[in-house]
C-alpha positions in Angstrom: 58.3 -58.0 93.2 57.4 -55.1 95.6 56.6 -51.5 94.5 57.5 -49.3 97.1 55.6 -46.3 96.1 52.2 -48.0 95.0 52.2 -50.5 97.8 52.7 -47.7 100.3 49.8 -45.6 98.9 47.2 -48.3 98.3 43.7 -47.0 97.8 40.1 -48.5 98.1 40.4 -49.8 94.6 43.7 -51.7 95.2 43.1 -55.4 96.0 43.4 -58.8 94.5 40.4 -58.0 92.3 41.4 -56.8 88.9 39.6 -56.3 85.5 41.3 -57.6 82.5 42.0 -55.1 79.6 39.9 -57.0 77.1 36.7 -56.5 79.2 36.8 -52.7 78.4 34.8 -51.1 75.7 35.6 -47.6 74.3 32.8 -45.1 73.5 32.8 -43.1 70.3 32.1 -39.5 70.2 28.4 -39.2 70.4 28.1 -35.7 68.9 29.2 -36.7 65.2 27.5 -38.7 62.6 31.1 -39.9 61.4 30.9 -43.0 63.5 33.1 -44.8 61.0 35.9 -42.5 61.8 35.4 -42.6 65.5 35.2 -46.6 65.3 38.3 -46.8 63.2 40.3 -44.6 65.6 39.3 -46.8 68.6 39.9 -50.0 66.9 43.3 -48.7 65.6 44.3 -48.1 69.3 43.6 -51.9 70.0 40.4 -51.9 71.9 38.4 -55.1 72.1 35.1 -53.5 72.8 33.3 -50.6 71.0 30.3 -48.7 72.0 28.7 -46.7 69.3 27.4 -43.8 71.2 24.8 -41.2 70.1 22.9 -38.3 72.0 20.8 -36.7 69.5 18.2 -38.5 67.4 18.9 -36.1 64.5 22.6 -37.1 64.4 21.7 -40.7 64.8 19.4 -40.4 61.8 22.2 -38.8 59.9 24.2 -42.1 59.9 23.7 -44.1 56.7 22.7 -47.7 57.3 25.7 -48.9 55.3 28.0 -47.3 57.9 26.6 -49.6 60.6 27.3 -52.6 58.5 30.9 -51.3 57.8 31.5 -50.8 61.5 30.3 -54.3 61.9 32.8 -55.7 59.5 35.6 -53.6 61.0 35.0 -55.1 64.4 34.9 -58.6 63.0 38.1 -58.0 61.4 39.9 -56.8 64.5 38.1 -59.2 66.8 36.3 -56.8 68.8 33.0 -56.7 70.2 30.4 -54.0 69.4 27.3 -52.5 71.0 25.1 -49.5 70.2 24.0 -46.8 72.6 20.7 -45.3 71.1 19.9 -41.6 71.4 18.9 -40.2 74.7 17.3 -37.0 73.8 13.4 -36.8 73.5 13.4 -40.7 73.9 11.5 -41.4 77.2 10.4 -45.0 76.8 7.2 -44.5 78.9 6.1 -41.8 76.5 6.8 -38.5 78.5 7.8 -35.3 76.4 8.0 -31.7 77.4 4.2 -31.5 77.0 3.6 -34.2 79.5 2.6 -37.9 78.7 0.7 -39.2 75.8 0.1 -42.5 74.3 0.8 -41.2 70.9 4.4 -40.1 71.9 5.0 -43.4 73.6 4.1 -45.2 70.3 6.6 -42.8 68.6 9.3 -43.6 70.9 8.5 -47.3 70.4 9.1 -47.0 66.8 12.4 -45.2 67.5 13.4 -48.3 69.6 12.8 -50.5 66.7 14.6 -48.4 64.4 17.7 -48.4 66.8 17.5 -52.3 67.2 17.3 -52.9 63.5 20.4 -50.7 63.1 22.1 -52.7 66.0 21.4 -55.8 63.9 23.4 -54.3 61.1 26.4 -54.2 63.4 26.3 -58.0 63.8 23.7 -59.8 61.6 24.9 -63.2 62.9 24.9 -62.3 66.6 23.0 -60.4 69.3 24.3 -56.9 69.5 23.3 -55.1 72.9 21.4 -52.0 72.1 21.3 -49.7 75.1 18.4 -47.3 76.0 17.9 -45.0 78.9 15.2 -45.8 81.4 14.1 -42.1 81.4 14.1 -39.1 79.3 14.6 -36.8 82.3 11.1 -37.2 84.0 11.1 -36.3 87.6 10.9 -39.4 89.8 11.6 -39.4 93.5 14.3 -37.9 95.8 14.7 -38.7 99.5 15.3 -37.3 102.8 16.2 -38.7 106.3 13.9 -38.6 109.0 14.5 -39.2 112.8 12.3 -41.2 115.2 11.0 -38.0 116.8 9.7 -36.8 113.3 7.4 -39.8 113.2 5.0 -38.4 115.8 4.4 -35.2 113.6 3.2 -37.1 110.4 0.0 -35.8 109.1 -0.9 -39.5 108.4 0.5 -41.6 111.2 -0.1 -44.6 109.1 3.0 -43.7 107.0 5.3 -44.5 109.9 5.6 -48.1 109.2 6.4 -47.5 105.5 9.2 -45.0 106.6 10.7 -47.3 109.0 10.8 -50.1 106.4 12.6 -47.7 104.0 15.6 -47.0 106.4 13.9 -43.8 107.8 13.8 -42.4 104.4 10.6 -40.7 102.8 10.2 -38.7 99.6 11.5 -35.2 99.5 10.1 -34.6 96.0 7.9 -36.9 93.9 6.9 -36.5 90.3 3.1 -37.2 89.7 1.3 -37.6 86.3 -2.4 -37.2 85.7 -3.3 -40.5 83.9 -6.3 -38.9 82.3 -4.7 -35.6 80.8 -1.0 -36.5 80.9 -0.1 -33.5 82.9 3.0 -33.8 85.0 3.9 -31.9 88.2 6.2 -32.4 91.2 5.2 -32.6 94.9 7.6 -31.6 97.7 7.9 -32.5 101.3 6.1 -29.9 103.5 5.7 -28.9 107.0 2.5 -27.2 107.9 0.9 -25.7 111.1 -1.8 -27.8 112.6 -4.9 -26.5 114.4 -3.2 -26.8 117.6 0.0 -24.9 116.4 2.1 -28.0 116.2 4.1 -28.8 113.0 2.6 -31.4 110.7 4.6 -33.3 108.2 3.1 -33.6 104.8 4.9 -36.1 102.7 4.6 -36.1 98.9 2.6 -39.4 99.3 0.0 -37.7 101.6 -0.2 -34.6 99.4 -0.8 -36.9 96.3 -3.7 -38.6 98.0 -5.2 -35.3 99.1 -5.0 -34.1 95.4 -6.7 -37.2 94.3 -9.5 -36.9 96.8 -10.0 -33.1 96.1 -9.9 -33.5 92.4 -12.3 -36.5 92.4 -14.8 -34.7 94.5 -14.7 -31.5 92.3 -14.9 -33.4 89.0 -17.6 -35.8 89.9 -19.3 -36.1 93.2 -19.8 -32.2 93.7 -21.3 -31.8 90.3 -23.7 -34.6 90.8 -25.0 -33.1 94.0 -25.0 -29.7 92.5 -27.0 -30.9 89.4 -29.4 -32.9 91.7 -30.1 -29.7 93.7 -30.7 -27.7 90.6 -33.0 -30.4 89.2 -35.1 -30.3 92.4 -35.4 -26.5 92.2 -36.5 -26.6 88.5 -38.8 -29.5 89.2 -40.4 -27.5 92.0 -41.0 -24.7 89.6 -42.3 -27.0 86.9 -45.0 -28.5 89.4 -46.0 -24.9 90.4 -46.5 -23.9 86.8 -48.4 -27.1 86.1 -50.7 -26.3 89.1 -51.4 -22.9 87.8 -52.3 -24.4 84.4 -54.6 -26.8 86.0 -57.9 -24.7 86.1 -57.4 -23.6 82.5 -57.1 -27.2 81.3 -60.2 -28.0 83.4 -62.1 -25.3 81.3 -60.8 -26.7 78.2 -61.7 -30.2 79.1 -65.3 -29.1 79.9 -65.6 -27.4 76.6 -65.8 -23.9 77.8 -64.5 -20.9 76.0 -61.4 -19.1 77.2 -61.1 -15.4 77.3 -58.3 -13.6 75.4 -56.6 -13.2 78.7 -56.8 -16.8 79.6 -55.6 -18.0 76.1 -52.6 -15.6 76.5 -51.9 -16.9 80.0 -52.3 -20.5 78.9 -49.6 -19.9 76.2 -47.1 -18.3 78.5 -47.4 -21.0 81.1 -47.3 -23.7 78.6 -44.1 -22.3 77.2 -42.7 -22.0 80.8 -43.6 -25.7 81.3 -41.9 -26.7 78.1 -38.8 -24.7 79.0 -38.5 -26.1 82.4 -39.1 -29.6 81.2 -36.2 -29.1 78.6 -34.1 -27.9 81.5 -34.9 -30.9 83.5 -34.0 -33.1 80.6 -30.8 -31.2 80.1 -29.8 -31.7 83.8 -30.7 -35.4 83.6 -28.4 -35.7 80.6 -25.5 -33.8 82.5 -26.0 -36.2 85.4 -25.9 -39.2 83.1 -22.6 -37.9 81.4 -21.1 -37.1 84.9 -22.0 -40.8 86.0 -20.4 -42.2 82.8 -17.2 -40.1 83.7 -17.3 -41.5 87.3 -17.7 -44.9 86.0 -14.8 -44.6 83.6 -12.5 -43.2 86.3 -13.4 -45.9 88.8 -12.9 -48.7 86.2 -9.6 -47.4 84.9 -7.8 -45.9 88.0 -9.7 -47.3 90.9 -7.8 -49.2 93.6 -7.1 -52.8 92.9 -7.6 -53.9 96.5 -10.3 -52.4 98.7 -10.2 -52.8 102.6 -12.8 -50.3 103.8 -16.2 -52.4 103.8 -18.2 -49.3 103.2 -16.1 -48.7 100.1 -16.7 -52.2 99.0 -20.5 -52.1 99.4 -20.7 -48.6 97.8 -18.7 -49.9 94.7 -20.8 -53.0 94.4 -24.0 -51.0 94.4 -22.7 -48.6 92.0 -21.6 -51.3 89.7 -25.0 -52.9 89.9 -26.8 -49.7 89.3 -24.7 -48.6 86.4 -25.3 -52.0 84.6 -29.0 -51.3 85.0 -28.4 -48.0 83.4 -26.7 -49.6 80.6 -29.6 -52.0 80.0 -32.1 -49.0 80.1 -29.9 -47.3 77.3 -30.2 -50.4 75.3 -33.9 -50.6 75.9 -34.3 -47.0 74.6 -32.5 -47.9 71.5 -34.7 -51.0 70.9 -38.0 -49.0 71.4 -36.9 -46.5 68.9 -36.0 -49.1 66.3 -39.3 -51.0 67.1 -41.7 -48.0 66.7 -39.8 -46.1 64.3 -42.4 -46.6 61.5 -45.4 -46.8 64.0 -47.9 -44.1 63.3 -49.3 -43.7 66.8 -46.7 -41.4 68.4 -48.5 -41.7 71.7 -47.3 -45.4 72.2 -43.7 -44.3 71.7 -44.2 -41.6 74.1 -45.6 -43.7 76.8 -42.9 -46.3 76.3 -40.4 -43.6 76.8 -42.1 -42.3 79.9 -42.0 -45.8 81.4 -38.3 -46.2 80.7 -37.4 -42.7 82.0 -39.4 -43.4 85.3 -37.1 -46.4 85.9 -34.0 -44.5 84.9 -34.8 -41.7 87.5 -35.3 -44.3 90.2 -31.9 -45.7 89.4 -30.2 -42.2 89.4 -31.8 -41.3 92.6 -30.4 -44.6 94.0 -26.9 -43.9 92.7 -26.4 -40.6 94.2 -26.1 -41.8 97.9 -23.4 -44.4 96.9 -21.1 -41.6 95.6 -19.8 -40.3 98.7 -18.5 -43.7 99.8 -16.8 -44.8 96.6 -13.0 -45.4 96.7 -11.0 -42.5 95.4 -9.4 -43.4 92.0 -5.7 -42.8 91.7 -6.1 -40.2 89.0 -2.6 -38.6 89.9 0.0 -41.4 90.0 3.7 -41.4 91.0 5.7 -41.1 87.7 7.9 -43.9 88.7 4.9 -46.3 89.1 3.3 -45.0 85.9 6.4 -45.5 84.0 6.9 -49.1 84.9 3.9 -50.3 82.7 4.3 -47.8 79.9 8.1 -48.5 79.5 7.5 -52.4 79.9 5.0 -52.1 77.0 7.5 -50.1 74.8 10.4 -52.5 75.5 8.3 -55.7 74.9 6.6 -54.4 71.8 9.9 -53.1 70.2 11.8 -56.3 71.0 9.0 -58.5 69.7 8.8 -56.6 66.3 12.5 -57.1 65.8 12.5 -60.7 67.0 9.8 -61.4 64.2 12.3 -60.4 61.7 15.6 -61.8 63.1 14.7 -64.7 65.4 17.8 -66.0 67.2 19.9 -63.1 65.9 17.7 -60.5 67.6 19.7 -57.7 69.3 19.4 -57.5 73.0 17.4 -54.8 74.4 19.1 -53.3 77.6 17.8 -50.5 79.6 20.1 -48.3 81.7 19.5 -46.6 85.0 20.0 -42.8 84.7 20.3 -40.1 87.4 18.6 -41.3 90.7 16.1 -38.3 90.8 14.6 -39.5 87.4 12.1 -42.3 86.9 13.1 -45.9 86.9 16.7 -45.2 87.8 17.0 -47.0 91.2 17.2 -50.8 91.1 13.8 -51.6 92.5 11.9 -49.8 89.9 14.1 -50.7 87.1 13.9 -54.3 88.2 10.1 -54.2 88.2 9.9 -52.8 84.8 12.3 -55.3 83.1 10.5 -58.2 84.6 7.1 -56.8 83.4 9.0 -56.4 79.8 9.9 -60.0 79.9 6.5 -61.1 81.0 4.8 -59.2 78.1 7.4 -60.4 75.5 7.0 -64.1 76.6 3.1 -63.7 76.3 3.5 -62.4 72.8 5.8 -65.4 71.9 3.3 -67.9 73.3 0.2 -66.3 71.7 1.6 -65.2 68.3 4.6 -67.7 67.8 3.1 -70.8 69.6 6.2 -71.2 71.8 6.1 -73.0 75.0 6.1 -71.0 78.3 9.5 -72.2 79.1 11.0 -71.4 75.8 9.3 -67.9 75.8 10.7 -67.1 79.3 14.3 -68.2 78.2 14.1 -65.9 75.1 12.7 -63.1 77.1 15.6 -63.4 79.5 18.1 -63.5 76.6 16.9 -60.6 74.7 15.8 -58.1 77.4 17.9 -57.0 80.2 19.7 -54.1 82.0 22.8 -51.9 81.6 23.8 -50.9 85.0 25.7 -47.6 85.3 27.8 -47.6 88.4 28.4 -43.9 88.2 24.8 -42.9 87.8 23.6 -44.9 90.9 26.5 -43.3 92.9 24.8 -39.9 92.6 22.6 -41.2 95.5 25.2 -39.9 97.7 24.1 -36.3 97.4 20.7 -37.4 98.8 22.5 -38.9 101.9 22.8 -42.5 100.9 25.7 -44.5 102.2 28.2 -46.6 100.2 26.7 -49.8 101.6 23.1 -48.7 100.5 24.5 -48.0 96.9 26.2 -51.5 96.9 22.8 -52.9 97.8 21.2 -51.2 94.8 23.6 -53.2 92.6 22.9 -56.5 94.5 19.0 -56.1 93.7 19.6 -55.5 90.1 22.4 -58.0 89.6 20.4 -61.0 88.0 19.1 -58.8 85.1 22.4 -57.1 84.2 23.8 -57.9 80.8 26.2 -54.9 80.4 27.9 -52.4 82.8 28.8 -48.7 82.2 32.0 -47.8 84.1 32.6 -44.2 85.0 33.5 -42.3 88.3 32.4 -39.2 90.0 32.0 -37.9 93.6 28.2 -38.3 94.0 27.1 -34.9 92.9 27.5 -34.8 89.2 27.7 -37.2 86.2 31.3 -35.9 85.4 32.6 -39.2 83.7 36.0 -39.3 85.4 38.1 -42.4 84.7 37.5 -45.2 87.1 39.3 -44.7 90.4 39.3 -41.0 90.3 36.1 -40.5 92.3 34.4 -42.3 95.1 32.2 -44.8 93.0 32.4 -48.3 94.7 33.2 -49.9 91.3 34.8 -53.2 92.3 32.3 -53.7 95.0 29.3 -53.4 92.6 31.1 -55.5 90.1 31.6 -58.2 92.8 27.8 -58.2 93.5 27.0 -58.6 89.9 29.3 -61.3 89.3 27.8 -63.2 92.2 24.5 -63.4 90.3 25.9 -64.5 87.1 27.3 -61.5 85.4 30.5 -62.3 83.5 33.3 -59.9 82.9 33.9 -60.9 79.2 35.3 -59.1 76.3 33.7 -55.6 75.7 31.0 -55.9 78.3 32.4 -53.0 80.6 31.8 -49.7 78.7 34.0 -47.0 80.1 32.6 -43.7 79.7 35.3 -41.1 80.1 34.2 -38.3 77.9 34.7 -35.6 80.6 38.2 -36.6 81.2 38.9 -36.6 77.4 37.3 -33.2 77.0 39.4 -31.6 79.6 42.7 -33.5 79.6 42.9 -34.8 76.0 44.1 -38.3 77.2 42.6 -41.7 76.9 40.5 -42.3 80.0 40.7 -46.1 79.7 44.3 -46.0 80.5 43.8 -44.2 83.8 40.9 -46.6 84.5 43.1 -49.7 83.8 45.9 -48.4 86.1 43.4 -47.7 88.9 41.5 -51.2 88.4 44.7 -53.2 88.8 44.5 -54.5 85.2 47.4 -56.7 84.1 49.6 -55.4 81.3 49.4 -58.7 79.5 46.7 -61.2 79.0 47.9 -63.4 81.7 47.8 -62.4 85.2 51.3 -61.3 86.0 52.8 -58.8 88.4 53.2 -56.1 85.8 50.1 -53.8 85.9 49.1 -50.7 83.9 49.2 -48.7 87.1 53.0 -49.4 87.4 53.8 -48.0 84.1 51.6 -44.9 83.8 54.7 -42.7 84.1 56.9 -44.4 81.5 57.5 -43.3 78.0 55.8 -44.6 74.8 53.0 -46.6 76.5 50.6 -47.9 73.8 47.2 -46.2 73.9 48.6 -43.2 75.9 49.0 -41.4 72.6 52.3 -40.3 70.9 54.2 -39.6 74.1 57.2 -37.2 74.4 59.4 -39.4 72.3 56.9 -39.6 69.6 55.8 -36.1 69.0 52.5 -35.5 67.5 53.6 -32.8 65.1 56.3 -35.1 63.6 54.2 -38.2 63.3 50.7 -36.9 62.8 50.9 -33.7 61.1 54.0 -34.6 58.9 53.4 -38.2 58.0 49.7 -38.4 58.8 50.1 -41.5 61.1 50.6 -42.5 64.6 49.2 -45.0 67.2 46.0 -43.0 67.7 45.0 -42.1 64.1 45.0 -43.7 60.7 47.9 -43.2 58.1 47.2 -40.7 55.3 46.8 -43.4 52.9 44.0 -45.2 54.9 41.9 -42.1 55.4 44.0 -40.2 58.1 44.0 -36.4 57.8 47.1 -34.2 57.7 47.2 -30.4 58.2 47.4 -28.1 55.2 47.2 -28.7 51.5 50.9 -29.1 50.6 53.2 -32.1 50.2 54.5 -33.5 53.3 58.2 -33.6 51.9 58.7 -30.7 49.4 56.0 -28.3 50.6 54.7 -27.9 47.1 50.9 -27.6 46.6 49.0 -30.9 46.3 46.7 -29.6 43.6 
């Protein structure tokens, strides 16, 4: 059979590759808590996959738990598969919020993950319901720009040239960074500055980040230490001078000679000055000690894992040894206080402390020269890198808590790539995150459940994975990425994918067009996923076409099945959904011209896309459908 029209106008989606109708899942309206009505409407239309969608946590919390169980029973009754899309607002899995990052917020989101997974379990208590979470809550990650070979000679840091070449001549245009100590977030931009010779210098976000880290490190730690040391030397010199002035008077007292009234007054004034200066010196020493504690904390927490510069290695080793000695001195002070607490001779305690303080000052004087050569801690870190560890922790912890309750019937935690300019929304970052999540989850199984390493890894792979959104990754086009580069993104993430979101756009906005109505390489991405083990089974392709429904009021899946060469029947026959798009009375298209909505829905309360009145369908008005008399 040859179709003159369709064969003549074949498009990029027309091929021998097709998607069976049963693979599609329909989404419910995410803006209502009445998900039972939404699910019933979709199931009544004959879908075999159902995606319970939610945007707002408030709406999600308005759904009674019994409703999830009822939706589960409806899907079992109709033979459909069901999954749950957790809320996306205010649920960044790494712990970011409008106020920046905090561990407290990460823990709150972790509890929200657990809540969503438990509700996913209600949908299928005897199975493994996929529960989908966004990888990012809108935190700025990285955007990219293309450079030319001639640009590389203008880099402020020539060492970046190799990194840029290895990244297809792309470099960050913007990069989100987070202060790991305060949680503050900001975004750095690609910049061109004038060098001392008048030439343009390219300052990439990476170079600017390193500059910020170095400047802040010096301003918060090294410079204060040097300033305090200088101040201490000045005060110490004044103290020595005052002690010298006091010397002759002390000699008179030592010889038993009387002091005049003027000498007595002078003695008291000088002695008060000495006491004040000594207190000042002690205060400076405490401040130096506190600053060193802060330096040690930052080095230990945020210092580089690998150090190449031999001077930095030596300085760090010396610093670590000297700070250990300071720790021992602190312990020695505590021991002396305990030992001589009830001792009547205060002079012994004073002498002991003077001996300890002498050793302490020697160590402090030796530490200061090492500071300028210490490696710079990465206090400000790219949000993409920071989010990997924090998101992995959230995913692993939440999945494990639910696993402890449900075992083999644990819902599947699937993390979805979102917009490419947000954190963890490209394949490499998301892949690293999921692999870290699985590793943490497996470690928990081994340590707390005494499972073998092999079994723990198997369960981690079963219960943690990826939802790949082909429309979201297509938005890399607006940054200049090619079709082939976008397909490569799918290829990299393929081994981890458990569910796919199907939608279309033109690369500039997440408009949720039906598949085939934009320029998303849907079939090409699906082929790459299938090569790595993803199977197009019942309900595993969630078609998100809310934008189409909002504007055109027709079922977007019908359009998608036509464009994706879906067979009309379960067997692969010549008849395709695309061939009958213009015929009358097509199931799932709605009422059609021959089945007017006014007659079948408003008069009788029934139809192909809604329930009959007797089963909960709604009809307009409050009068009888036949006689027009009031129903009351």
